[in-house]
C-alpha positions in Angstrom: 1.8 -5.5 -93.8 3.5 -9.1 -94.9 6.9 -8.2 -97.0 5.9 -7.7 -100.6 9.2 -7.0 -102.8 9.1 -7.7 -106.8 11.1 -7.5 -109.3 10.3 -5.4 -112.3 11.5 -5.9 -115.8 8.1 -3.7 -117.4 9.5 -0.5 -119.1 6.7 1.6 -117.8 7.4 0.7 -114.0 11.1 1.3 -114.4 10.1 4.8 -116.1 7.6 5.8 -113.5 10.8 4.8 -110.4 13.1 6.7 -112.6 12.7 10.1 -110.6 14.2 10.9 -107.1 10.9 12.7 -106.1 8.6 9.3 -106.7 11.4 7.2 -105.0 11.9 9.5 -102.3 7.6 9.6 -102.0 7.4 5.8 -102.2 9.7 5.2 -100.0 8.4 7.3 -97.6 4.9 5.8 -97.3 7.3 2.3 -97.1 8.6 3.9 -94.2 6.1 6.2 -92.6 2.9 4.5 -93.8 -0.2 5.6 -95.4 0.2 9.4 -95.4 -1.6 12.5 -97.5 0.0 14.1 -100.9 0.6 17.2 -97.9 2.5 15.0 -95.4 4.1 13.2 -98.1 5.4 16.8 -99.8 6.4 17.6 -96.0 8.3 14.6 -95.7 10.2 15.0 -99.1 10.5 18.5 -99.4 8.7 19.1 -102.5 4.8 20.6 -103.3 1.6 18.8 -102.2 -0.1 19.0 -105.9 3.7 17.5 -107.3 3.4 14.8 -105.1 -0.8 14.3 -105.6 0.9 14.0 -109.4 3.5 11.7 -108.4 1.2 9.6 -106.4 -1.2 9.6 -109.2 1.7 7.9 -111.4 2.4 5.7 -108.8 -0.6 4.3 -108.8 -0.8 3.7 -112.2 1.3 1.0 -111.8 -0.3 -0.4 -109.0 3.0 0.8 -106.8 1.0 2.9 -104.3 -2.5 3.1 -103.5 -5.7 5.2 -102.0 -5.6 4.6 -98.1 -9.2 4.2 -96.5 -8.4 5.6 -93.1 -8.7 9.4 -94.2 -11.8 11.6 -92.8 -13.3 12.0 -95.6 -11.7 15.2 -96.3 -8.2 13.9 -96.4 -6.6 11.4 -99.3 -4.3 9.4 -97.6 -1.8 6.8 -99.9 -0.5 3.2 -99.2 2.0 1.7 -100.7 1.3 -1.6 -101.9 5.3 -3.1 -101.2 8.2 -3.2 -98.6 10.7 -3.0 -101.6 11.3 -4.0 -104.8 14.3 -5.0 -107.2 14.9 -3.7 -111.1 15.7 -6.0 -113.4 18.4 -5.1 -115.0 18.8 -7.4 -118.4 17.0 -8.0 -121.5 13.9 -5.2 -122.2 14.5 -3.6 -118.9 18.1 -2.7 -118.8 17.7 0.9 -119.7 15.0 1.5 -117.3 17.3 0.0 -114.5 19.8 1.8 -115.1 17.7 5.0 -115.0 16.4 3.4 -111.8 19.1 3.1 -109.9 20.8 7.0 -111.9 17.5 8.5 -109.6 18.4 6.1 -106.6 21.7 7.3 -106.1 20.5 11.7 -107.0 18.2 11.0 -104.1 21.1 8.7 -102.0 23.2 12.1 -102.7 20.4 14.8 -102.0 19.2 13.0 -98.9 23.0 13.2 -97.5 23.4 16.4 -98.1 20.0 17.6 -96.1 21.2 15.9 -93.6 24.6 17.4 -93.4 23.2 21.2 -93.7 20.8 20.5 -91.2 23.3 18.2 -89.1 22.6 20.7 -85.5 19.2 19.7 -84.9 20.0 16.3 -84.6 20.4 14.9 -81.0 24.1 14.2 -80.3 23.6 10.0 -79.6 22.4 10.6 -83.5 25.3 12.9 -84.6 27.7 10.2 -82.9 26.7 7.2 -84.5 26.9 8.5 -88.3 28.5 5.9 -89.9 30.3 6.7 -93.6 32.5 3.8 -94.7 33.9 3.0 -98.1 36.2 -0.2 -98.6 37.7 -1.2 -101.2 37.5 -5.1 -101.7 38.8 -7.8 -104.0 35.3 -9.5 -104.9 34.5 -11.9 -107.6 30.9 -11.4 -108.8 29.8 -14.5 -106.8 31.2 -13.4 -103.4 29.7 -9.9 -104.3 26.6 -11.7 -104.3 27.2 -13.3 -101.3 28.2 -10.1 -99.4 24.7 -8.6 -100.2 23.0 -11.2 -99.5 24.2 -11.4 -95.8 24.3 -7.8 -95.1 20.3 -7.8 -96.7 20.3 -10.8 -94.4 20.9 -8.7 -91.3 19.2 -5.6 -92.0 15.8 -7.4 -93.7 14.4 -7.7 -90.0 14.6 -4.0 -89.4 12.4 -3.1 -92.3 9.7 -0.4 -91.0 6.7 -1.9 -93.0 7.0 -5.4 -91.6 8.4 -4.4 -87.9 6.3 -4.7 -85.3 9.1 -4.1 -82.4 10.7 -1.2 -82.7 11.7 0.9 -80.1 10.4 4.1 -78.6 13.3 5.7 -79.5 13.6 4.7 -83.1 13.8 7.0 -86.0 13.4 6.9 -89.8 16.9 5.7 -90.9 18.1 5.7 -94.8 20.6 3.4 -95.2 21.8 3.1 -98.8 24.6 1.0 -99.8 26.7 0.8 -103.2 28.9 -2.0 -104.4 30.6 -1.7 -107.9 33.4 -2.3 -110.1 35.6 0.7 -110.4 36.1 1.4 -114.3 40.3 2.0 -114.8 41.4 0.0 -112.0 42.1 -3.2 -114.0 42.3 -6.1 -112.7 44.2 -7.6 -110.2 47.4 -9.4 -111.4 
C-alpha cells in the first residue's frame, strides 16, 4: 500500500478516533493487514461483536473498508491509511486532545500487557526492551526538528509500506511522547 497519512480536523472523525479500542483495531489493521472482526478481537483483547461495532464506526469515517479477500463467509476489513495526524488547532483542538488521551491510554495498556506477559517472549526480545526518558532543553522549533528526524528514521520500517522485512520481524509498538513539563518553569 502506498503511504497515506492524512491529517484530521473534522470533529466527527476525531471523536471516532478518540477511543482506545478503535485506535488499537486501526493500528492492528495497519500492521497486520486485512482481518476479520474476530481476528481483530483476538489481537486487541476484545469481543468480536464489539470489534465489529468499532470497525463499522471507523468505516463510517472512511478509515477502514471491507476487503475482498474473504472466502464468502468471512468479512475481512482493511485500513485505508498508513497513519494519521490530528489538527490540534481551531475546531479540532478538543478532538485532538481526546485522541491524544486515548492514544496515551492505549500506550499504557500495551505496556502493562507486555509486562504481564513478558516471560512469554523469547530472551532476544526481552534483552532489547528499551525504555528511556530524557530531560531536554528545547525550543518549539528544535523539538519539531527532533521529531522530524525521528520520523525519518522510523518511517522506512512502517509495516504497511515495508516490503523487505526480515523473516524474524515482529510487530513492534513504538510510541514517543514529547511535551513540556508543567510547573518546571523556564530555564534562567
